PASEBA-1860 file (N, C-alpha, C; in nm, 3 decimals):
! residues 281
1> XXXXXXXX> 11.423/10.345/8.464/11.322/10.324/8.567/11.388/10.293/8.702 ~ 11.486/10.204/8.698/11.550/10.163/8.823/11.623/10.279/8.886 ~ 11.691/10.360/8.804/11.763/10.474/8.857/11.669/10.572/8.923 ~ 11.557/10.601/8.861/11.461/10.695/8.919/11.403/10.639/9.048 ~ 11.382/10.508/9.050/11.329/10.443/9.170/11.424/10.462/9.286 ~ 11.556/10.445/9.261/11.655/10.461/9.367/11.659/10.605/9.415 ~ 11.660/10.700/9.321/11.662/10.841/9.359/11.538/10.877/9.440 ~ 11.423/10.824/9.398/11.298/10.852/9.468/11.305/10.805/9.612
9> XXXXXXXX> 11.362/10.687/9.635/11.371/10.634/9.770/11.469/10.715/9.854 ~ 11.574/10.766/9.792/11.668/10.851/9.865/11.599/10.979/9.910 ~ 11.526/11.041/9.816/11.451/11.162/9.851/11.347/11.131/9.958 ~ 11.281/11.015/9.947/11.178/10.977/10.042/11.232/10.974/10.183 ~ 11.354/10.929/10.198/11.413/10.918/10.331/11.441/11.054/10.392 ~ 11.428/11.160/10.313/11.457/11.294/10.362/11.332/11.370/10.400 ~ 11.218/11.301/10.403/11.091/11.367/10.433/11.048/11.339/10.576 ~ 10.987/11.437/10.640/10.925/11.422/10.771/10.780/11.462/10.755
17> XXXXXXXX> 10.687/11.376/10.798/10.547/11.397/10.763/10.473/11.491/10.856 ~ 10.537/11.547/10.957/10.470/11.651/11.032/10.493/11.785/10.962 ~ 10.618/11.811/10.918/10.648/11.924/10.831/10.758/11.876/10.739 ~ 10.724/11.844/10.615/10.817/11.777/10.525/10.902/11.878/10.451 ~ 11.031/11.850/10.440/11.120/11.928/10.356/11.236/11.840/10.315 ~ 11.323/11.890/10.230/11.436/11.811/10.185/11.550/11.810/10.285 ~ 11.533/11.868/10.402/11.642/11.879/10.497/11.629/11.786/10.618 ~ 11.524/11.704/10.621/11.500/11.618/10.736/11.581/11.489/10.724
25> XXXXXXXX> 11.631/11.438/10.836/11.713/11.317/10.834/11.628/11.194/10.812 ~ 11.688/11.083/10.763/11.612/10.959/10.742/11.547/10.907/10.868 ~ 11.616/10.915/10.982/11.560/10.862/11.107/11.434/10.938/11.145 ~ 11.440/11.070/11.136/11.323/11.152/11.169/11.209/11.122/11.075 ~ 11.242/11.103/10.948/11.137/11.076/10.850/11.065/10.947/10.883 ~ 11.137/10.841/10.906/11.074/10.712/10.933/10.994/10.713/11.061 ~ 11.048/10.774/11.165/10.977/10.777/11.293/10.848/10.855/11.282 ~ 10.851/10.969/11.213/10.733/11.051/11.200/10.627/10.983/11.113
33> XXXXXXXX> 10.672/10.919/11.004/10.577/10.850/10.917/10.502/10.743/10.994 ~ 10.575/10.660/11.069/10.512/10.548/11.137/10.426/10.595/11.253 ~ 10.458/10.712/11.308/10.378/10.765/11.418/10.246/10.821/11.369 ~ 10.242/10.867/11.244/10.124/10.936/11.194/10.029/10.849/11.112 ~ 10.081/10.747/11.045/9.994/10.668/10.958/10.060/10.537/10.922 ~ 9.986/10.444/10.866/10.042/10.321/10.815/10.109/10.349/10.683 ~ 10.244/10.339/10.678/10.314/10.377/10.556/10.346/10.258/10.468 ~ 10.296/10.139/10.499/10.333/10.021/10.422/10.223/9.974/10.328
41> XXXXXXXX> 10.100/10.022/10.350/9.994/9.970/10.266/10.000/10.029/10.125 ~ 9.944/9.957/10.031/9.927/10.010/9.897/9.786/10.066/9.884 ~ 9.774/10.184/9.827/9.644/10.245/9.808/9.581/10.182/9.684 ~ 9.476/10.107/9.702/9.422/10.022/9.597/9.288/10.069/9.542 ~ 9.223/10.161/9.606/9.089/10.201/9.562/8.984/10.148/9.657 ~ 8.861/10.143/9.616/8.753/10.097/9.703/8.639/10.041/9.623 ~ 8.551/9.967/9.692/8.433/9.911/9.628/8.310/9.947/9.710 ~ 8.194/9.970/9.644/8.073/10.011/9.717/8.020/9.899/9.805
49> XXXXXXXX> 7.974/9.936/9.925/7.920/9.838/10.020/7.780/9.873/10.067 ~ 7.730/9.990/10.037/7.596/10.026/10.084/7.558/10.168/10.049 ~ 7.432/10.198/10.073/7.375/10.330/10.047/7.324/10.389/10.178 ~ 7.349/10.516/10.200/7.295/10.589/10.314/7.193/10.690/10.262 ~ 7.069/10.678/10.309/6.963/10.772/10.270/6.902/10.829/10.398 ~ 6.902/10.960/10.411/6.855/11.025/10.534/6.766/11.144/10.504 ~ 6.681/11.172/10.601/6.607/11.298/10.604/6.640/11.365/10.737 ~ 6.680/11.493/10.732/6.717/11.567/10.852/6.619/11.684/10.867
57> XXXXXXXX> 6.534/11.677/10.968/6.438/11.785/10.996/6.501/11.885/11.092 ~ 6.478/12.011/11.068/6.537/12.115/11.152/6.447/12.239/11.152 ~ 6.472/12.326/11.250/6.404/12.456/11.253/6.486/12.561/11.180 ~ 6.615/12.565/11.213/6.707/12.656/11.143/6.834/12.580/11.107 ~ 6.905/12.633/11.010/7.027/12.569/10.964/7.131/12.675/10.928 ~ 7.255/12.651/10.969/7.366/12.742/10.937/7.460/12.673/10.839 ~ 7.501/12.746/10.737/7.591/12.692/10.635/7.724/12.766/10.641 ~ 7.834/12.690/10.653/7.969/12.746/10.651/8.046/12.676/10.540
65> XXXXXXXX> 8.109/12.753/10.452/8.175/12.691/10.338/8.293/12.774/10.290 ~ 8.386/12.706/10.227/8.500/12.771/10.162/8.551/12.676/10.055 ~ 8.576/12.725/9.937/8.619/12.642/9.825/8.733/12.710/9.752 ~ 8.836/12.634/9.718/8.949/12.689/9.645/8.903/12.738/9.506 ~ 8.974/12.838/9.456/8.954/12.878/9.317/9.088/12.877/9.248 ~ 9.102/12.803/9.138/8.998/12.718/9.080/8.980/12.590/9.161 ~ 8.870/12.522/9.136/8.853/12.389/9.192/8.952/12.295/9.123 ~ 8.972/12.177/9.180/9.068/12.085/9.120/9.012/12.024/8.992
73> XXXXXXXX> 9.101/11.984/8.899/9.054/11.917/8.778/9.016/11.773/8.805 ~ 8.957/11.707/8.706/8.917/11.567/8.718/8.989/11.482/8.613 ~ 9.120/11.498/8.606/9.197/11.420/8.511/9.205/11.273/8.556 ~ 9.233/11.184/8.462/9.245/11.040/8.489/9.386/10.996/8.451 ~ 9.456/10.931/8.544/9.596/10.898/8.520/9.616/10.768/8.444 ~ 9.524/10.671/8.461/9.546/10.538/8.409/9.629/10.453/8.503 ~ 9.674/10.512/8.614/9.749/10.440/8.717/9.663/10.434/8.843 ~ 9.728/10.427/8.958/9.655/10.418/9.083/9.599/10.554/9.124
81> XXXXXXXX> 9.511/10.551/9.225/9.452/10.676/9.275/9.558/10.766/9.336 ~ 9.668/10.708/9.388/9.775/10.789/9.443/9.840/10.875/9.336 ~ 9.866/10.816/9.220/9.923/10.891/9.108/9.822/10.995/9.058 ~ 9.695/10.956/9.051/9.591/11.050/9.009/9.583/11.168/9.106 ~ 9.587/11.138/9.236/9.583/11.245/9.335/9.703/11.337/9.326 ~ 9.822/11.277/9.308/9.942/11.359/9.295/9.935/11.449/9.173 ~ 9.885/11.394/9.061/9.871/11.475/8.941/9.769/11.585/8.956 ~ 9.666/11.558/9.035/9.566/11.662/9.064/9.630/11.778/9.138
89> XXXXXXXX> 9.716/11.747/9.235/9.786/11.851/9.311/9.882/11.928/9.219 ~ 9.956/11.856/9.135/10.049/11.921/9.042/9.973/12.016/8.949 ~ 9.864/11.967/8.891/9.787/12.050/8.797/9.731/12.173/8.865 ~ 9.685/12.158/8.989/9.629/12.274/9.059/9.738/12.378/9.085 ~ 9.854/12.333/9.134/9.962/12.429/9.160/10.018/12.487/9.031 ~ 10.010/12.411/8.922/10.054/12.466/8.795/9.970/12.586/8.754 ~ 9.843/12.587/8.794/9.757/12.702/8.764/9.794/12.823/8.849 ~ 9.871/12.800/8.955/9.909/12.909/9.045/10.050/12.961/9.018
97> XXXXXXXX> 10.145/12.869/8.997/10.285/12.910/8.986/10.344/12.883/8.848 ~ 10.282/12.796/8.769/10.330/12.766/8.635/10.457/12.682/8.634 ~ 10.490/12.627/8.519/10.616/12.557/8.501/10.620/12.415/8.551 ~ 10.508/12.360/8.596/10.507/12.226/8.654/10.468/12.118/8.554 ~ 10.413/12.157/8.439/10.374/12.059/8.336/10.434/12.105/8.204 ~ 10.556/12.061/8.174/10.620/12.103/8.048/10.536/12.066/7.926 ~ 10.530/12.155/7.830/10.456/12.129/7.708/10.309/12.168/7.713 ~ 10.261/12.207/7.831/10.123/12.250/7.843/10.118/12.401/7.822
105> XXXXXXXX> 10.053/12.443/7.714/10.053/12.585/7.678/9.988/12.670/7.786 ~ 9.876/12.623/7.840/9.805/12.697/7.944/9.733/12.599/8.035 ~ 9.735/12.621/8.168/9.664/12.530/8.258/9.513/12.536/8.243 ~ 9.464/12.647/8.193/9.320/12.666/8.179/9.290/12.812/8.154 ~ 9.163/12.847/8.162/9.123/12.985/8.137/9.010/13.025/8.231 ~ 9.018/13.147/8.279/8.912/13.202/8.363/8.817/13.282/8.276 ~ 8.690/13.251/8.288/8.587/13.325/8.215/8.484/13.372/8.315 ~ 8.487/13.502/8.346/8.401/13.555/8.452/8.445/13.497/8.585
113> XXXXXXXX> 8.353/13.430/8.655/8.386/13.368/8.784/8.405/13.217/8.771 ~ 8.420/13.169/8.646/8.432/13.025/8.621/8.569/12.994/8.563 ~ 8.626/12.881/8.605/8.755/12.835/8.554/8.734/12.711/8.468 ~ 8.793/12.711/8.351/8.787/12.595/8.263/8.927/12.536/8.249 ~ 8.944/12.412/8.295/9.074/12.346/8.288/9.108/12.307/8.145 ~ 9.236/12.309/8.114/9.281/12.259/7.984/9.245/12.112/7.972 ~ 9.211/12.068/7.852/9.179/11.928/7.831/9.299/11.838/7.857 ~ 9.273/11.713/7.888/9.382/11.620/7.915/9.451/11.584/7.784
121> XXXXXXXX> 9.578/11.624/7.773/9.653/11.603/7.650/9.782/11.527/7.680 ~ 9.872/11.520/7.584/9.995/11.443/7.601/10.084/11.499/7.711 ~ 10.084/11.630/7.731/10.165/11.689/7.837/10.117/11.644/7.974 ~ 9.987/11.640/7.994/9.931/11.594/8.121/9.954/11.444/8.138 ~ 9.941/11.369/8.030/9.969/11.225/8.038/10.115/11.199/8.073 ~ 10.206/11.280/8.019/10.349/11.267/8.053/10.371/11.297/8.201 ~ 10.299/11.396/8.254/10.309/11.427/8.396/10.273/11.305/8.479 ~ 10.163/11.237/8.445/10.122/11.119/8.519/10.225/11.006/8.505
129> XXXXXXXX> 10.282/10.991/8.386/10.385/10.889/8.366/10.504/10.914/8.458 ~ 10.548/11.039/8.466/10.660/11.073/8.552/10.627/11.050/8.699 ~ 10.508/11.091/8.740/10.468/11.071/8.879/10.464/10.922/8.914 ~ 10.412/10.841/8.824/10.409/10.697/8.847/10.550/10.643/8.869 ~ 10.643/10.690/8.788/10.782/10.648/8.802/10.840/10.696/8.935 ~ 10.821/10.823/8.967/10.879/10.880/9.089/10.817/10.822/9.216 ~ 10.692/10.779/9.208/10.624/10.725/9.326/10.650/10.576/9.346 ~ 10.727/10.514/9.257/10.763/10.376/9.283/10.735/10.279/9.170
137> XXXXXXXX> 10.673/10.326/9.061/10.650/10.240/8.944/10.573/10.114/8.981 ~ 10.460/10.133/9.050/10.379/10.019/9.096/10.256/9.992/9.010 ~ 10.245/10.059/8.897/10.131/10.035/8.810/10.000/10.068/8.878 ~ 9.903/9.978/8.867/9.772/10.002/8.926/9.764/9.956/9.071 ~ 9.874/9.902/9.126/9.869/9.847/9.262/9.858/9.955/9.369 ~ 9.909/10.073/9.341/9.896/10.181/9.437/10.031/10.225/9.491 ~ 10.027/10.319/9.584/10.147/10.374/9.645/10.128/10.380/9.795 ~ 10.239/10.383/9.868/10.232/10.409/10.010/10.226/10.560/10.033
145> XXXXXXXX> 10.194/10.600/10.154/10.193/10.744/10.183/10.333/10.803/10.166 ~ 10.434/10.729/10.205/10.571/10.777/10.191/10.608/10.792/10.044 ~ 10.574/10.692/9.961/10.601/10.701/9.818/10.527/10.819/9.755 ~ 10.405/10.840/9.799/10.325/10.950/9.744/10.392/11.084/9.772 ~ 10.422/11.110/9.898/10.477/11.241/9.935/10.616/11.260/9.876 ~ 10.700/11.156/9.884/10.835/11.168/9.830/10.833/11.186/9.679 ~ 10.752/11.106/9.610/10.746/11.115/9.465/10.691/11.247/9.417 ~ 10.589/11.298/9.487/10.530/11.427/9.450/10.631/11.539/9.473
153> XXXXXXXX> 10.700/11.534/9.586/10.801/11.636/9.614/10.916/11.632/9.514 ~ 10.955/11.511/9.477/11.063/11.496/9.380/11.021/11.551/9.244 ~ 10.898/11.526/9.205/10.847/11.581/9.079/10.850/11.734/9.083 ~ 10.797/11.792/9.190/10.793/11.938/9.201/10.933/11.997/9.187 ~ 11.030/11.928/9.247/11.167/11.979/9.251/11.239/11.961/9.118 ~ 11.230/11.843/9.058/11.307/11.813/8.938/11.242/11.871/8.812 ~ 11.111/11.870/8.806/11.042/11.918/8.686/11.016/12.068/8.692 ~ 10.970/12.115/8.808/10.931/12.255/8.818/11.027/12.344/8.893
161> XXXXXXXX> 11.132/12.286/8.953/11.226/12.366/9.030/11.165/12.425/9.156 ~ 11.059/12.360/9.207/10.990/12.409/9.326/11.018/12.320/9.447 ~ 11.021/12.381/9.562/11.035/12.307/9.687/10.897/12.282/9.746 ~ 10.869/12.157/9.781/10.739/12.122/9.839/10.757/12.075/9.982 ~ 10.667/12.114/10.066/10.661/12.060/10.201/10.516/12.025/10.230 ~ 10.494/11.940/10.328/10.358/11.906/10.366/10.344/11.913/10.517 ~ 10.221/11.935/10.563/10.189/11.936/10.705/10.066/11.850/10.729 ~ 10.065/11.776/10.838/9.950/11.693/10.869/9.835/11.779/10.920
169> XXXXXXXX> 9.714/11.750/10.874/9.594/11.821/10.920/9.490/11.722/10.970 ~ 9.531/11.600/10.998/9.440/11.498/11.051/9.429/11.513/11.202 ~ 9.305/11.519/11.252/9.282/11.526/11.396/9.242/11.389/11.453 ~ 9.181/11.304/11.372/9.135/11.172/11.415/9.086/11.093/11.297 ~ 9.022/10.980/11.326/8.975/10.892/11.218/8.876/10.960/11.123 ~ 8.798/11.053/11.174/8.703/11.122/11.086/8.693/11.271/11.119 ~ 8.809/11.330/11.149/8.809/11.474/11.179/8.941/11.536/11.136 ~ 8.937/11.667/11.116/9.051/11.743/11.068/9.083/11.856/11.165
177> XXXXXXXX> 9.207/11.898/11.168/9.246/12.009/11.254/9.203/12.142/11.195 ~ 9.217/12.246/11.272/9.183/12.380/11.223/9.274/12.422/11.108 ~ 9.392/12.358/11.100/9.484/12.390/10.990/9.426/12.350/10.854 ~ 9.337/12.250/10.853/9.273/12.214/10.726/9.192/12.333/10.675 ~ 9.114/12.394/10.762/9.029/12.505/10.723/9.113/12.628/10.685 ~ 9.228/12.643/10.751/9.320/12.749/10.713/9.378/12.723/10.575 ~ 9.405/12.594/10.545/9.458/12.559/10.413/9.358/12.594/10.304 ~ 9.231/12.567/10.328/9.129/12.601/10.229/9.122/12.753/10.211
185> XXXXXXXX> 9.131/12.825/10.319/9.125/12.972/10.312/9.246/13.028/10.238 ~ 9.363/12.963/10.257/9.487/13.014/10.201/9.523/12.951/10.067 ~ 9.432/12.871/10.011/9.454/12.817/9.878/9.555/12.705/9.871 ~ 9.538/12.600/9.952/9.628/12.485/9.951/9.546/12.356/9.955 ~ 9.546/12.278/9.846/9.471/12.152/9.847/9.527/12.054/9.948 ~ 9.444/11.961/9.992/9.482/11.864/10.095/9.460/11.723/10.041 ~ 9.562/11.639/10.050/9.551/11.499/10.008/9.501/11.415/10.124 ~ 9.397/11.335/10.098/9.335/11.249/10.199/9.370/11.103/10.170
193> XXXXXXXX> 9.416/11.030/10.272/9.440/10.887/10.262/9.331/10.817/10.343 ~ 9.243/10.746/10.274/9.121/10.694/10.335/9.121/10.541/10.341 ~ 9.059/10.489/10.445/9.042/10.344/10.461/8.895/10.319/10.492 ~ 8.813/10.326/10.388/8.668/10.328/10.403/8.620/10.471/10.395 ~ 8.521/10.497/10.309/8.481/10.636/10.284/8.343/10.637/10.221 ~ 8.295/10.756/10.192/8.166/10.773/10.125/8.177/10.882/10.021 ~ 8.088/10.881/9.925/8.085/10.985/9.822/7.941/11.024/9.794 ~ 7.920/11.151/9.766/7.787/11.199/9.735/7.795/11.297/9.619
201> XXXXXXXX> 7.718/11.272/9.516/7.708/11.364/9.405/7.652/11.497/9.453 ~ 7.696/11.606/9.392/7.651/11.738/9.436/7.498/11.752/9.431 ~ 7.434/11.680/9.343/7.288/11.690/9.330/7.214/11.605/9.432 ~ 7.288/11.526/9.512/7.222/11.432/9.604/7.192/11.493/9.740 ~ 7.223/11.619/9.759/7.182/11.691/9.880/7.059/11.772/9.845 ~ 6.943/11.730/9.897/6.819/11.799/9.870/6.787/11.901/9.977 ~ 6.772/12.026/9.940/6.742/12.134/10.034/6.595/12.173/10.020 ~ 6.518/12.147/10.127/6.375/12.178/10.125/6.343/12.266/10.246
209> XXXXXXXX> 6.219/12.308/10.257/6.180/12.392/10.369/6.184/12.312/10.499 ~ 6.280/12.346/10.584/6.296/12.285/10.717/6.339/12.139/10.715 ~ 6.388/12.089/10.603/6.452/11.957/10.607/6.545/11.938/10.486 ~ 6.645/11.854/10.507/6.738/11.816/10.401/6.725/11.667/10.376 ~ 6.752/11.625/10.255/6.763/11.482/10.225/6.906/11.453/10.180 ~ 6.958/11.340/10.227/7.096/11.301/10.200/7.094/11.165/10.132 ~ 7.177/11.151/10.028/7.187/11.023/9.958/7.332/11.003/9.917 ~ 7.402/10.913/9.988/7.542/10.891/9.958/7.574/10.742/9.952
217> XXXXXXXX> 7.686/10.709/9.890/7.731/10.571/9.875/7.852/10.547/9.962 ~ 7.849/10.438/10.039/7.962/10.400/10.121/8.053/10.304/10.044 ~ 8.185/10.315/10.070/8.284/10.229/10.006/8.376/10.172/10.112 ~ 8.430/10.054/10.085/8.536/10.000/10.168/8.664/9.996/10.085 ~ 8.778/9.992/10.151/8.905/9.987/10.081/8.987/10.112/10.101 ~ 9.110/10.107/10.053/9.205/10.216/10.067/9.202/10.304/9.944 ~ 9.203/10.435/9.965/9.188/10.524/9.851/9.248/10.661/9.883 ~ 9.291/10.729/9.778/9.343/10.865/9.788/9.247/10.961/9.718
225> XXXXXXXX> 9.219/11.074/9.782/9.143/11.182/9.721/9.211/11.314/9.754 ~ 9.171/11.418/9.684/9.226/11.552/9.709/9.111/11.645/9.743 ~ 9.117/11.707/9.860/9.013/11.800/9.905/9.046/11.941/9.860 ~ 8.941/12.012/9.811/8.962/12.150/9.767/8.858/12.245/9.827 ~ 8.786/12.201/9.929/8.690/12.287/9.994/8.607/12.209/10.095 ~ 8.518/12.279/10.162/8.431/12.213/10.260/8.297/12.285/10.269 ~ 8.198/12.211/10.316/8.064/12.264/10.342/8.018/12.206/10.475 ~ 7.999/12.290/10.576/7.952/12.245/10.706/7.808/12.290/10.725
233> XXXXXXXX> 7.721/12.193/10.757/7.579/12.220/10.781/7.551/12.198/10.929 ~ 7.512/12.304/10.997/7.479/12.298/11.140/7.328/12.308/11.156 ~ 7.269/12.207/11.221/7.123/12.198/11.233/7.079/12.231/11.376 ~ 6.970/12.312/11.386/6.918/12.354/11.516/6.769/12.319/11.523 ~ 6.724/12.284/11.644/6.583/12.245/11.658/6.494/12.358/11.705 ~ 6.551/12.478/11.722/6.469/12.597/11.745/6.549/12.718/11.701 ~ 6.480/12.826/11.671/6.548/12.945/11.618/6.635/13.013/11.722 ~ 6.614/12.983/11.851/6.691/13.047/11.957/6.810/12.963/12.004
241> XXXXXXXX> 6.822/12.840/11.956/6.931/12.754/12.000/7.066/12.805/11.950 ~ 7.167/12.791/12.035/7.303/12.827/11.996/7.391/12.704/11.975 ~ 7.341/12.586/12.016/7.417/12.462/12.000/7.342/12.372/11.903 ~ 7.403/12.332/11.792/7.332/12.247/11.695/7.311/12.107/11.749 ~ 7.199/12.045/11.714/7.177/11.906/11.754/7.251/11.810/11.660 ~ 7.296/11.865/11.546/7.372/11.785/11.451/7.455/11.877/11.363 ~ 7.575/11.829/11.328/7.661/11.907/11.240/7.735/11.812/11.147 ~ 7.720/11.832/11.017/7.784/11.748/10.917/7.879/11.833/10.834
249> XXXXXXXX> 7.999/11.779/10.809/8.096/11.848/10.725/8.124/11.764/10.601 ~ 8.098/11.823/10.487/8.125/11.760/10.358/8.248/11.826/10.296 ~ 8.341/11.745/10.250/8.458/11.797/10.181/8.435/11.792/10.031 ~ 8.466/11.901/9.963/8.471/11.897/9.817/8.597/11.821/9.778 ~ 8.584/11.714/9.701/8.700/11.632/9.669/8.706/11.599/9.520 ~ 8.829/11.587/9.472/8.854/11.517/9.347/8.861/11.370/9.386 ~ 8.765/11.291/9.340/8.750/11.154/9.391/8.852/11.057/9.332 ~ 8.929/11.101/9.232/9.042/11.024/9.179/9.001/10.885/9.131
257> XXXXXXXX> 8.907/10.883/9.037/8.871/10.757/8.973/8.730/10.709/8.997 ~ 8.650/10.782/9.077/8.513/10.738/9.103/8.413/10.821/9.024 ~ 8.364/10.930/9.079/8.259/11.007/9.012/8.303/11.151/8.985 ~ 8.431/11.169/8.955/8.480/11.305/8.931/8.484/11.383/9.062 ~ 8.455/11.512/9.057/8.450/11.593/9.178/8.317/11.571/9.249 ~ 8.323/11.559/9.381/8.204/11.520/9.458/8.220/11.566/9.601 ~ 8.125/11.527/9.686/8.134/11.551/9.830/8.171/11.423/9.903 ~ 8.253/11.438/10.004/8.287/11.332/10.099/8.243/11.378/10.237
265> XXXXXXXX> 8.156/11.302/10.306/8.116/11.340/10.441/8.221/11.287/10.538 ~ 8.296/11.378/10.596/8.413/11.339/10.674/8.376/11.290/10.814 ~ 8.265/11.337/10.870/8.237/11.310/11.012/8.166/11.177/11.036 ~ 8.127/11.105/10.932/8.065/10.974/10.951/8.085/10.888/10.829 ~ 8.079/10.756/10.849/8.099/10.661/10.739/8.231/10.686/10.667 ~ 8.336/10.717/10.746/8.463/10.756/10.687/8.576/10.730/10.786 ~ 8.686/10.672/10.740/8.805/10.654/10.823/8.923/10.719/10.753 ~ 8.980/10.817/10.819/9.089/10.896/10.763/9.220/10.849/10.826
273> XXXXXXXX> 9.307/10.787/10.744/9.438/10.743/10.793/9.538/10.855/10.800 ~ 9.531/10.947/10.704/9.625/11.059/10.700/9.567/11.169/10.614 ~ 9.611/11.291/10.638/9.570/11.407/10.557/9.684/11.508/10.559 ~ 9.730/11.545/10.441/9.845/11.634/10.429/9.814/11.750/10.336 ~ 9.840/11.870/10.386/9.830/11.987/10.302/9.966/12.014/10.240 ~ 9.969/12.056/10.116/10.094/12.080/10.045/10.127/12.229/10.040 ~ 10.256/12.257/10.046/10.306/12.393/10.035/10.414/12.392/9.926 ~ 10.400/12.477/9.827/10.492/12.479/9.713/10.548/12.620/9.698
281> X> 10.680/12.630/9.689/10.743/12.761/9.673/10.870/12.749/9.588
END
């Protein structure tokens, strides 16, 4: 355990969080990490603090959406949300490139237009055990953003022989850059580091004639999730309007320990500390 911890920290010092690779110097890595996010906190999860219930009346509505295929799995690590999130990314990329989860016969199966993930077995549990070790061996206490990225990259490299890099797609406390939407289009999940957030079950968005109903739960605390798509709803108060009076963007997320896969409304009731898209080759 101690040896892996030391190696993990050495690899961590070689990451730069604007564009991460194994070739960045320690000084650049530390400066970039501290410039982009708080790298010292432990990701601990969150607790519910309230309910948001809304009715949105409109004349016309535009829907813009893109979702990765397959969607991310909803495995449970038994460790912190950071380890769960990292395992979610590993499992998703394993369905694309293979070789990232030794002992797993198949990542899943496609039947028509639906993907069925392999059940959580000993091979997947071993993956989570390794990630927990590589990310710092902190048990349920959580991981820092640096430990998360370094540990995930180290896993990809040592277990799967793959090189991982990440790029920031955070534009502000509750907004994402255009690169996030490009990542969804190009099939790259995005890890979200949140400090206060909301979740909404897919069935909690009611679509009726000329109005929507919204029902979501707000949480406080630090948490990691993995985004695998988005749904933007643009509301107009007349059929001829070109500028919406309201626009909400919901991210499809693996909630990493809450309600499985769900929606996160990014533009309100949400604070985004960091967001990184992963690249594996």
